C-alpha positions as CSV (number, residue, x, y, z in Angstrom):
1,M,-5.4,8.4,-49.7
2,A,-5.0,5.5,-52.7
3,M,-3.0,6.8,-55.6
4,Q,-6.0,6.0,-58.8
5,A,-4.2,4.5,-61.6
6,H,-4.0,7.0,-64.6
7,V,-1.0,7.0,-67.3
8,A,0.4,10.7,-67.5
9,R,1.7,12.0,-70.4
10,A,4.0,14.0,-71.6
11,E,2.4,16.8,-71.6
12,H,0.2,16.0,-68.3
13,A,3.1,16.3,-65.8
14,L,1.8,14.7,-62.6
15,T,1.4,17.1,-59.1
16,L,3.4,16.5,-56.4
17,T,0.2,15.6,-54.7
18,Q,1.1,12.4,-57.1
19,R,5.2,12.4,-57.2
20,R,4.5,12.0,-53.0
21,A,1.7,9.3,-54.0
22,Y,3.8,7.4,-55.6
23,M,6.7,7.5,-53.3
24,T,4.6,5.7,-50.9
25,L,3.9,2.7,-52.5
26,P,6.0,-1.1,-51.6
27,L,8.7,-0.8,-54.0
28,E,7.7,-4.1,-55.5
29,E,4.4,-2.6,-56.9
30,R,6.9,0.8,-58.1
31,R,8.9,-2.0,-59.8
32,K,6.4,-2.7,-61.2
33,R,4.4,0.0,-62.6
34,L,8.1,1.5,-63.6
35,A,8.3,-2.1,-66.3
36,A,5.3,-1.4,-67.8
37,Q,6.0,1.1,-68.1
38,A,8.5,0.6,-69.6
39,E,6.9,-1.6,-72.2
40,R,4.7,0.7,-73.5
41,M,7.9,3.4,-74.2
42,V,8.8,-0.3,-76.2
43,E,7.2,0.2,-79.1
44,H,6.4,4.2,-78.7
45,Y,10.0,4.0,-79.4
46,E,9.2,1.6,-81.9
47,Q,7.2,3.0,-84.4
48,E,9.1,5.7,-84.2
49,T,9.2,7.6,-88.0
50,E,12.5,9.3,-87.7
51,R,14.4,5.6,-86.8
52,T,13.2,3.9,-89.5
53,E,14.2,6.6,-91.5
54,R,17.6,7.0,-89.7
55,E,18.5,3.0,-90.1
56,A,17.5,2.9,-93.9
57,W,20.3,6.6,-94.3
58,Q,22.9,5.0,-91.2
59,G,22.6,1.5,-93.4
60,G,23.0,-0.9,-90.4
61,D,26.9,-1.6,-88.4
62,I,30.2,0.1,-88.6
63,V,33.2,-1.5,-89.7
64,E,36.4,0.5,-89.8
65,P,39.1,-1.7,-92.1
């Protein structure tokens, strides 16, 4: 059974069958897919408005006397 390539979103959970199909992939293929997902998430979190707002009011590094 070949697993169809698609992007899973938070509001669209994978079925048990899809999860099991993923686990049958070779380790290198799983690592490649996880790395691609991680790259997409970096972009997502860098664009997050809450993050930039939080950084603005926090003011950077904490310096203790």
